[in-house]
MDAnalysis code that builds the backbone (N, CA, C; Angstrom):
import MDAnalysis as mda
import numpy as np

u = mda.Universe.empty(537, n_residues=179, atom_resindex=np.repeat(np.arange(179), 3), trajectory=True)
u.add_TopologyAttr("name", ["N", "CA", "C"] * 179)
u.add_TopologyAttr("resid", np.arange(1, 180))
u.add_TopologyAttr("resname", ["MET", "ALA", "GLY", "ALA", "THR", "HIS", "ALA", "THR", "LEU", "ASN", "ASP", "LEU", "PRO", "GLU", "SER", "THR", "ARG", "SER", "GLN", "VAL", "ILE", "ASP", "LEU", "LEU", "ASN", "GLN", "ARG", "LEU", "ALA", "ASP", "ALA", "ILE", "ASP", "LEU", "GLU", "LEU", "GLN", "ALA", "LYS", "GLN", "ALA", "HIS", "TRP", "ASN", "VAL", "LYS", "GLY", "PRO", "GLN", "PHE", "ILE", "ALA", "LEU", "HIS", "LYS", "LEU", "PHE", "ASP", "GLU", "ILE", "HIS", "ALA", "ALA", "ALA", "ASP", "GLU", "TYR", "VAL", "ASP", "LEU", "LEU", "ALA", "GLU", "ARG", "ILE", "VAL", "GLN", "LEU", "GLY", "GLY", "VAL", "ALA", "GLU", "GLY", "VAL", "THR", "ALA", "ILE", "VAL", "ALA", "GLU", "ARG", "SER", "GLU", "LEU", "PRO", "GLN", "TYR", "PRO", "ILE", "ASN", "ILE", "SER", "SER", "GLY", "GLU", "GLU", "HIS", "VAL", "TRP", "ALA", "LEU", "SER", "ASN", "ALA", "LEU", "ALA", "SER", "PHE", "GLY", "GLU", "ARG", "VAL", "ARG", "ARG", "ALA", "ILE", "ASP", "GLU", "THR", "ASP", "GLU", "LEU", "GLY", "ASP", "THR", "ASP", "ALA", "THR", "ASP", "ILE", "CYS", "THR", "GLU", "ILE", "SER", "ARG", "GLY", "VAL", "ASP", "LYS", "TRP", "LEU", "TRP", "PHE", "VAL", "GLU", "ALA", "HIS", "ALA", "ASP", "GLY", "ALA", "THR", "ALA", "ALA", "THR", "ALA", "THR", "PRO", "GLY", "THR", "ARG", "GLN", "ILE", "SER", "ARG", "ALA", "ARG"])
u.atoms.positions = np.array([
    [0.867, -1.258, 0.224],
    [0.102, 0.002, -0.041],
    [0.683, 1.147, 0.023],
    [2.225, 0.964, 0.377],
    [2.642, 2.256, 0.353],
    [2.660, 3.607, 0.697],
    [2.278, 3.796, 1.688],
    [2.036, 5.455, 1.700],
    [1.024, 5.673, 1.899],
    [-0.297, 5.189, 1.406],
    [-1.314, 5.471, 1.153],
    [-2.189, 6.075, 2.101],
    [-2.926, 7.157, 2.003],
    [-3.355, 7.549, 3.192],
    [-4.993, 7.772, 2.837],
    [-5.906, 7.725, 3.944],
    [-6.978, 8.090, 4.210],
    [-7.220, 8.916, 4.415],
    [-8.326, 9.990, 3.930],
    [-8.985, 11.544, 4.442],
    [-8.842, 11.577, 6.086],
    [-7.885, 12.711, 6.697],
    [-8.138, 12.716, 7.873],
    [-7.837, 14.296, 7.891],
    [-8.503, 14.727, 9.278],
    [-8.338, 16.234, 9.857],
    [-7.066, 16.339, 10.398],
    [-6.425, 15.334, 10.904],
    [-4.954, 15.365, 11.194],
    [-3.833, 16.477, 10.460],
    [-3.416, 17.204, 11.243],
    [-2.574, 18.468, 10.739],
    [-1.474, 18.050, 10.068],
    [-0.899, 17.177, 10.474],
    [0.400, 16.916, 10.025],
    [0.248, 16.766, 8.085],
    [1.256, 17.250, 7.704],
    [1.126, 17.070, 6.080],
    [0.933, 15.847, 5.347],
    [0.529, 15.597, 4.620],
    [0.293, 14.568, 3.905],
    [1.319, 13.806, 3.533],
    [2.832, 14.254, 3.157],
    [3.875, 13.701, 2.966],
    [4.548, 13.159, 3.991],
    [4.405, 13.720, 5.061],
    [4.660, 13.478, 6.293],
    [4.143, 12.186, 7.007],
    [2.578, 12.064, 6.618],
    [1.926, 10.895, 7.231],
    [2.297, 10.067, 6.258],
    [2.196, 10.226, 5.052],
    [2.712, 8.863, 4.181],
    [4.146, 8.201, 4.612],
    [4.993, 9.016, 4.710],
    [6.532, 8.747, 5.270],
    [6.252, 7.803, 6.446],
    [5.765, 8.320, 7.328],
    [5.963, 7.905, 8.805],
    [4.818, 6.528, 8.771],
    [3.823, 6.872, 7.908],
    [2.996, 5.178, 7.723],
    [3.955, 4.455, 7.413],
    [4.525, 4.714, 6.215],
    [5.531, 3.525, 5.535],
    [6.521, 3.123, 6.679],
    [7.063, 3.869, 7.227],
    [8.114, 3.593, 8.579],
    [7.457, 2.588, 9.853],
    [6.251, 3.350, 10.108],
    [5.692, 2.560, 11.305],
    [5.333, 1.010, 10.705],
    [4.813, 0.932, 9.292],
    [4.593, -0.465, 9.011],
    [5.714, -1.382, 8.889],
    [6.982, -0.798, 8.652],
    [8.242, -1.788, 8.512],
    [8.005, -2.172, 9.876],
    [8.090, -1.064, 11.073],
    [8.249, -1.694, 12.356],
    [7.300, -2.330, 12.839],
    [5.902, -2.344, 12.407],
    [5.022, -3.028, 12.744],
    [5.175, -4.759, 12.286],
    [5.727, -4.695, 11.325],
    [6.274, -6.373, 10.631],
    [7.214, -6.517, 11.672],
    [8.409, -5.847, 12.013],
    [8.971, -6.493, 13.341],
    [8.350, -6.690, 14.455],
    [7.467, -5.947, 14.891],
    [7.095, -6.460, 16.150],
    [6.379, -7.373, 16.094],
    [5.391, -7.387, 15.149],
    [4.482, -8.891, 15.035],
    [5.557, -10.031, 14.912],
    [6.725, -10.041, 14.227],
    [7.459, -11.183, 14.452],
    [8.249, -11.271, 15.496],
    [8.621, -10.187, 15.995],
    [9.017, -10.350, 17.780],
    [8.290, -11.034, 18.441],
    [6.954, -10.528, 18.275],
    [5.714, -11.408, 19.218],
    [5.345, -12.804, 18.924],
    [5.828, -13.173, 17.607],
    [5.616, -14.669, 17.580],
    [6.874, -15.223, 17.720],
    [8.109, -14.754, 17.588],
    [9.452, -15.476, 17.898],
    [9.329, -15.598, 19.985],
    [8.603, -14.642, 20.375],
    [8.522, -14.969, 21.557],
    [7.519, -15.978, 22.055],
    [6.713, -15.928, 21.578],
    [5.498, -17.209, 21.622],
    [6.311, -18.501, 21.257],
    [6.958, -18.501, 20.441],
    [7.652, -19.701, 19.878],
    [8.875, -20.183, 20.851],
    [9.371, -19.221, 21.646],
    [10.223, -19.973, 22.622],
    [9.455, -20.328, 23.867],
    [8.477, -19.433, 24.172],
    [7.336, -19.995, 25.096],
    [7.060, -21.199, 25.188],
    [6.460, -21.947, 23.917],
    [5.928, -22.852, 23.763],
    [7.114, -24.335, 23.851],
    [7.986, -23.880, 23.288],
    [9.252, -24.911, 23.236],
    [10.627, -24.813, 23.944],
    [10.526, -24.028, 24.630],
    [11.688, -24.192, 25.912],
    [11.937, -25.312, 26.605],
    [12.970, -25.867, 26.965],
    [13.258, -27.030, 27.839],
    [14.206, -26.597, 28.753],
    [14.261, -27.495, 29.902],
    [15.790, -27.499, 30.510],
    [15.158, -26.794, 31.914],
    [16.588, -26.572, 32.864],
    [16.295, -26.490, 34.037],
    [15.710, -25.121, 34.236],
    [16.020, -24.198, 33.673],
    [15.252, -22.789, 33.736],
    [13.880, -22.821, 33.184],
    [13.033, -23.782, 33.187],
    [11.929, -23.998, 31.928],
    [10.742, -23.001, 32.891],
    [10.333, -23.242, 33.995],
    [9.402, -22.237, 34.426],
    [9.603, -20.837, 34.629],
    [10.928, -20.314, 34.646],
    [11.323, -18.953, 34.631],
    [11.243, -18.586, 33.374],
    [11.683, -19.109, 32.346],
    [11.850, -18.743, 30.988],
    [10.440, -19.150, 30.304],
    [9.821, -19.707, 30.882],
    [8.536, -20.140, 30.171],
    [7.419, -19.083, 30.329],
    [7.744, -18.474, 31.433],
    [6.760, -17.304, 32.028],
    [7.580, -16.015, 31.326],
    [8.772, -15.706, 31.254],
    [9.455, -14.481, 30.655],
    [9.181, -14.478, 29.475],
    [9.236, -15.431, 28.649],
    [9.013, -15.421, 27.256],
    [7.559, -14.898, 26.926],
    [6.454, -15.673, 27.879],
    [5.019, -15.070, 27.606],
    [5.015, -13.502, 28.088],
    [5.626, -13.457, 29.119],
    [5.625, -11.798, 29.540],
    [6.179, -10.949, 28.439],
    [7.173, -11.362, 27.521],
    [7.336, -10.927, 26.267],
    [6.586, -10.807, 25.485],
    [5.732, -11.710, 25.136],
    [5.134, -11.931, 24.050],
    [3.842, -10.697, 24.148],
    [3.372, -10.900, 25.425],
    [2.318, -9.677, 25.742],
    [3.014, -8.417, 25.832],
    [4.131, -8.283, 25.394],
    [4.418, -6.526, 25.602],
    [4.726, -6.312, 24.251],
    [5.157, -7.340, 23.461],
    [4.997, -7.124, 22.227],
    [4.142, -7.078, 21.267],
    [2.951, -7.440, 21.895],
    [1.372, -7.625, 21.434],
    [1.063, -5.729, 21.823],
    [1.129, -5.425, 22.899],
    [1.454, -4.002, 23.419],
    [1.636, -3.133, 22.109],
    [3.466, -3.404, 21.424],
    [3.908, -2.734, 20.722],
    [3.332, -2.575, 19.448],
    [2.734, -3.736, 18.807],
    [2.079, -3.864, 17.652],
    [1.030, -3.059, 17.777],
    [0.299, -3.131, 19.162],
    [-1.290, -2.345, 18.931],
    [-0.860, -0.585, 18.783],
    [0.228, -0.302, 19.404],
    [0.576, 1.063, 19.452],
    [1.244, 1.564, 18.046],
    [1.544, 0.846, 17.534],
    [2.004, 0.908, 15.736],
    [1.191, 0.935, 15.124],
    [0.323, 0.270, 15.146],
    [-0.775, -0.120, 14.306],
    [-1.870, 1.047, 14.605],
    [-2.017, 1.369, 15.839],
    [-2.769, 2.521, 16.010],
    [-2.683, 3.904, 15.422],
    [-1.261, 4.193, 15.253],
    [-0.785, 5.309, 15.384],
    [-0.832, 5.434, 13.513],
    [-0.533, 4.371, 13.137],
    [-0.409, 4.182, 11.542],
    [-2.069, 4.477, 11.259],
    [-3.173, 4.059, 11.626],
    [-4.483, 4.746, 11.504],
    [-4.713, 5.734, 11.797],
    [-4.330, 6.117, 12.758],
    [-4.609, 7.525, 13.318],
    [-4.161, 8.430, 12.108],
    [-3.181, 8.253, 11.209],
    [-2.389, 9.092, 10.432],
    [-3.250, 9.089, 9.191],
    [-4.075, 8.094, 9.205],
    [-4.561, 8.162, 7.789],
    [-4.529, 6.848, 7.095],
    [-3.377, 5.590, 7.717],
    [-2.964, 4.856, 6.914],
    [-3.458, 3.687, 7.063],
    [-3.172, 2.200, 6.494],
    [-3.687, 1.125, 6.913],
    [-2.428, 0.087, 7.548],
    [-2.692, -0.098, 8.801],
    [-1.847, -0.793, 9.309],
    [-1.810, -2.491, 8.625],
    [-0.646, -2.832, 8.270],
    [-0.353, -3.965, 7.150],
    [0.177, -5.271, 7.994],
    [-0.906, -5.666, 8.988],
    [-0.204, -6.898, 9.816],
    [-0.470, -8.230, 9.371],
    [-0.951, -8.732, 8.279],
    [-1.244, -9.819, 7.934],
    [0.242, -10.501, 7.777],
    [0.117, -11.751, 7.765],
    [1.025, -12.687, 7.923],
    [2.179, -13.105, 6.748],
    [1.810, -12.626, 5.180],
    [2.339, -12.722, 4.279],
    [3.430, -11.263, 4.109],
    [2.547, -10.234, 4.660],
    [3.658, -9.137, 4.836],
    [4.566, -8.901, 5.775],
    [4.008, -9.514, 7.121],
    [4.939, -9.999, 7.872],
    [6.423, -10.442, 7.533],
    [5.942, -11.727, 6.743],
    [6.980, -12.556, 6.582],
    [8.088, -11.933, 5.774],
    [7.497, -10.792, 4.391],
    [8.159, -10.356, 3.685],
    [8.900, -9.122, 3.969],
    [8.466, -8.578, 5.006],
    [8.829, -7.293, 5.645],
    [9.699, -7.359, 6.608],
    [9.331, -8.518, 7.604],
    [10.391, -8.415, 8.887],
    [12.070, -8.543, 8.486],
    [12.594, -7.384, 9.390],
    [14.033, -7.385, 8.988],
    [14.649, -7.876, 10.474],
    [14.012, -8.607, 11.333],
    [14.634, -9.553, 12.600],
    [15.301, -10.696, 11.749],
    [16.230, -11.287, 12.828],
    [16.814, -12.586, 12.097],
    [15.522, -13.836, 12.477],
    [16.222, -14.622, 11.404],
    [15.102, -15.586, 11.446],
    [15.175, -16.540, 12.559],
    [13.926, -16.785, 13.132],
    [13.945, -17.823, 14.443],
    [14.297, -19.101, 14.518],
    [15.344, -19.738, 14.970],
    [15.582, -21.262, 14.634],
    [14.785, -21.842, 15.148],
    [13.704, -22.806, 14.261],
    [12.995, -23.503, 14.844],
    [13.403, -24.757, 15.482],
    [14.229, -25.542, 15.202],
    [14.565, -26.739, 16.212],
    [15.756, -26.615, 17.100],
    [15.182, -25.699, 17.848],
    [15.929, -25.669, 19.246],
    [15.065, -25.707, 20.498],
    [15.695, -26.167, 21.685],
    [15.067, -26.289, 22.977],
    [15.418, -25.942, 24.013],
    [16.623, -25.725, 24.222],
    [17.156, -25.539, 25.474],
    [16.978, -24.418, 25.573],
    [17.237, -23.721, 27.159],
    [17.017, -22.495, 27.688],
    [18.189, -21.816, 27.284],
    [19.233, -22.349, 26.901],
    [20.231, -21.436, 26.629],
    [19.648, -20.772, 24.899],
    [19.796, -21.955, 24.141],
    [19.198, -21.485, 22.799],
    [18.493, -20.539, 22.704],
    [17.217, -20.390, 23.301],
    [16.082, -19.510, 23.099],
    [16.575, -18.321, 23.974],
    [17.407, -18.472, 24.803],
    [17.977, -17.014, 25.589],
    [18.685, -16.471, 24.209],
    [19.682, -17.392, 23.638],
    [20.515, -16.415, 22.472],
    [19.327, -15.940, 21.473],
    [18.558, -16.560, 21.030],
    [17.792, -16.534, 19.907],
    [16.772, -15.307, 20.244],
    [16.067, -15.256, 21.292],
    [15.571, -14.478, 21.634],
    [16.191, -12.900, 21.894],
    [17.160, -13.046, 22.387],
    [18.364, -11.842, 22.586],
    [18.535, -11.401, 21.375],
    [18.844, -11.952, 20.467],
    [19.252, -11.400, 19.074],
    [18.100, -10.995, 18.541],
    [16.847, -11.435, 18.525],
    [15.660, -10.550, 18.161],
    [15.266, -9.554, 18.798],
    [15.683, -9.363, 20.141],
    [15.245, -8.038, 20.743],
    [16.312, -7.096, 20.443],
    [17.436, -7.385, 20.449],
    [18.600, -6.205, 20.136],
    [17.987, -5.632, 18.781],
    [17.850, -6.722, 17.743],
    [17.872, -6.153, 16.551],
    [16.390, -5.599, 16.228],
    [15.534, -5.711, 16.977],
    [14.242, -4.872, 17.050],
    [14.588, -3.543, 17.767],
    [15.154, -3.674, 18.958],
    [15.139, -2.289, 19.763],
    [16.092, -1.555, 18.738],
    [17.191, -1.931, 17.945],
    [17.899, -0.920, 17.058],
    [17.311, -0.213, 16.158],
    [16.380, -1.022, 15.244],
    [15.409, -0.709, 14.608],
    [14.592, 0.492, 14.879],
    [14.114, 0.266, 15.845],
    [13.123, 0.927, 16.916],
    [14.156, 2.480, 17.198],
    [14.972, 2.499, 17.692],
    [15.672, 3.495, 17.860],
    [15.928, 4.432, 16.851],
    [16.242, 3.798, 15.536],
    [16.482, 4.329, 14.120],
    [15.142, 5.192, 13.851],
    [14.070, 4.516, 14.245],
    [12.546, 5.185, 13.923],
    [13.049, 6.060, 14.959],
    [12.866, 6.282, 16.239],
    [12.909, 7.416, 16.815],
    [13.587, 8.497, 16.261],
    [14.490, 8.636, 15.543],
    [15.261, 9.715, 14.834],
    [14.397, 10.073, 13.706],
    [13.938, 8.690, 13.047],
    [13.383, 9.274, 11.523],
    [12.076, 9.979, 11.661],
    [11.231, 9.325, 12.881],
    [10.179, 10.021, 13.142],
    [10.212, 11.672, 13.529],
    [11.253, 11.538, 14.356],
    [11.466, 13.070, 14.844],
    [11.840, 13.909, 13.740],
    [12.888, 13.541, 12.785],
    [13.404, 14.424, 11.618],
    [11.909, 14.658, 10.725],
    [11.040, 13.799, 10.615],
    [9.997, 13.965, 9.763],
    [8.905, 15.150, 10.304],
    [8.730, 14.909, 11.847],
    [8.388, 15.955, 12.569],
    [6.851, 15.375, 13.462],
    [6.918, 14.165, 13.253],
    [5.586, 13.475, 13.917],
    [6.215, 13.024, 15.466],
    [6.048, 13.808, 16.514],
    [6.323, 13.859, 17.738],
    [5.715, 12.926, 18.287],
    [4.369, 12.593, 18.249],
    [3.784, 11.059, 18.481],
    [3.979, 10.000, 18.123],
    [4.893, 9.769, 16.994],
    [5.272, 8.634, 16.611],
    [6.703, 8.053, 17.323],
    [7.269, 9.437, 17.285],
    [8.808, 9.618, 18.379],
    [8.307, 9.189, 19.335],
    [7.335, 9.382, 20.277],
    [7.199, 9.192, 21.703],
    [6.681, 7.459, 21.860],
    [5.788, 6.983, 20.654],
    [5.602, 5.998, 20.687],
    [6.854, 4.990, 20.760],
    [7.563, 5.463, 19.823],
    [8.886, 4.254, 19.002],
    [9.906, 4.756, 20.715],
    [9.643, 6.012, 21.318],
    [10.809, 5.863, 22.760],
    [10.071, 4.681, 23.553],
    [8.772, 5.142, 23.464],
    [8.333, 3.936, 24.666],
    [8.579, 2.545, 24.482],
    [8.746, 2.047, 23.228],
    [8.897, 0.855, 22.827],
    [10.487, 0.827, 23.115],
    [11.114, 1.480, 22.508],
    [12.580, 1.273, 22.931],
    [12.992, 1.125, 24.481],
    [12.208, 1.532, 25.342],
    [12.453, 1.642, 26.601],
    [12.313, 0.150, 27.093],
    [11.005, -0.492, 26.558],
    [10.371, -1.479, 26.968],
    [11.427, -2.874, 26.232],
    [11.673, -2.546, 25.058],
    [12.326, -3.402, 24.535],
    [13.630, -3.676, 25.080],
    [14.484, -2.873, 25.392],
    [15.579, -2.854, 26.248],
    [15.669, -3.397, 27.660],
    [14.748, -3.272, 28.135],
    [14.238, -3.798, 29.508],
    [13.995, -5.377, 29.567],
    [13.361, -5.564, 28.421],
    [13.412, -7.205, 28.035],
    [14.302, -7.820, 27.528],
    [15.206, -7.293, 27.224],
    [16.626, -7.623, 26.625],
    [17.559, -7.977, 27.745],
    [17.629, -6.612, 28.810],
    [18.439, -6.915, 29.791],
    [17.476, -8.407, 30.817],
    [16.408, -8.768, 30.924],
    [15.925, -9.691, 31.673],
    [16.473, -11.400, 30.988],
    [16.052, -11.260, 29.811],
    [17.009, -12.497, 28.929],
    [18.067, -12.657, 29.016],
    [18.584, -11.354, 29.000],
    [20.249, -11.654, 28.967],
    [20.608, -12.074, 30.522],
    [20.288, -11.719, 31.259],
    [20.254, -12.134, 32.789],
    [20.201, -13.798, 32.760],
    [19.698, -14.235, 32.024],
    [19.298, -15.866, 31.871],
    [20.716, -16.612, 31.095],
    [21.489, -15.862, 30.386],
    [22.845, -16.275, 30.115],
    [23.752, -16.693, 30.995],
    [24.187, -17.898, 30.933],
    [24.985, -18.444, 32.174],
    [26.690, -18.341, 32.130],
    [26.985, -17.515, 31.208],
    [28.527, -17.737, 31.139],
    [28.825, -18.581, 29.806],
    [27.851, -19.479, 29.097],
    [28.119, -20.038, 28.503],
    [27.863, -19.293, 26.970],
    [27.380, -17.598, 27.047],
    [26.871, -17.092, 26.147],
    [27.557, -15.736, 26.392],
    [27.866, -14.747, 25.572],
    [28.212, -13.649, 25.889],
    [28.204, -13.088, 24.602],
    [27.936, -11.614, 24.833],
    [27.353, -10.554, 24.138],
    [28.768, -10.176, 23.284],
    [28.375, -10.159, 21.998],
    [29.412, -9.676, 20.885],
    [29.144, -8.736, 20.081],
    [29.879, -7.817, 19.880],
    [29.666, -6.709, 18.873],
    [30.508, -6.612, 17.705],
    [30.087, -7.158, 16.677],
    [31.331, -7.149, 15.901],
    [30.626, -6.116, 14.742],
    [31.722, -5.191, 13.505],
    [30.902, -4.407, 12.761],
    [29.775, -4.760, 11.868],
    [28.760, -3.993, 11.851],
    [27.596, -4.492, 11.097],
    [26.939, -5.628, 11.731],
    [26.828, -5.747, 13.029],
    [26.312, -6.952, 13.424],
    [25.987, -6.625, 14.763],
    [24.990, -7.104, 15.574],
    [24.425, -7.365, 16.699],
    [24.368, -8.881, 16.861],
    [25.017, -9.671, 17.619],
    [24.803, -11.048, 17.640],
    [25.183, -11.730, 19.141],
    [24.539, -12.616, 19.700],
    [24.926, -13.091, 20.795],
    [25.474, -14.681, 20.586],
    [26.794, -14.676, 20.765],
    [27.229, -15.910, 20.482],
    [27.968, -16.589, 21.711],
    [27.883, -18.049, 21.462],
    [28.878, -18.698, 22.690],
    [29.813, -18.207, 22.810],
    [30.393, -18.387, 23.988],
    [32.035, -18.069, 24.492],
    [32.628, -19.609, 24.208],
    [33.474, -19.340, 23.931],
    [34.857, -20.337, 23.356],
    [35.648, -20.536, 24.588],
])
């Protein structure tokens, strides 16, 4: 739908609304993907930290659902269409693909940490971009989401037991197993 807008009395210029709609729809795809990745971890985690991780991953799923709603509602407020169907999410999400054949708590901590870090990075870029475009409400929404994502990343990384270590290499943000 690329920036298409419906009539609205919102006083932001149409070009601003169109650009923000495109940007937020991209982040919407990422947020829906994050929500599904958290549920994938919730359903499939096994191991000694099962109860704690099972509950944590479900809480992250619920938080991601709130991010989805915030983004989708802002898109519609601007006169856009929230594009949250599975085919579009699969095509647009920029998050790392979640590994399906994992089960240990350590593996899920690693995978979900990567998804959270990736989403957080993209949301922080959206803060700057929406600010430059002049949509302070979208900027506030992205800031709220960024704070929440950083908190959840902290919670998940706290479950890493020394067998994983955060490493940042140029152009990537990955959690890798310490050797």
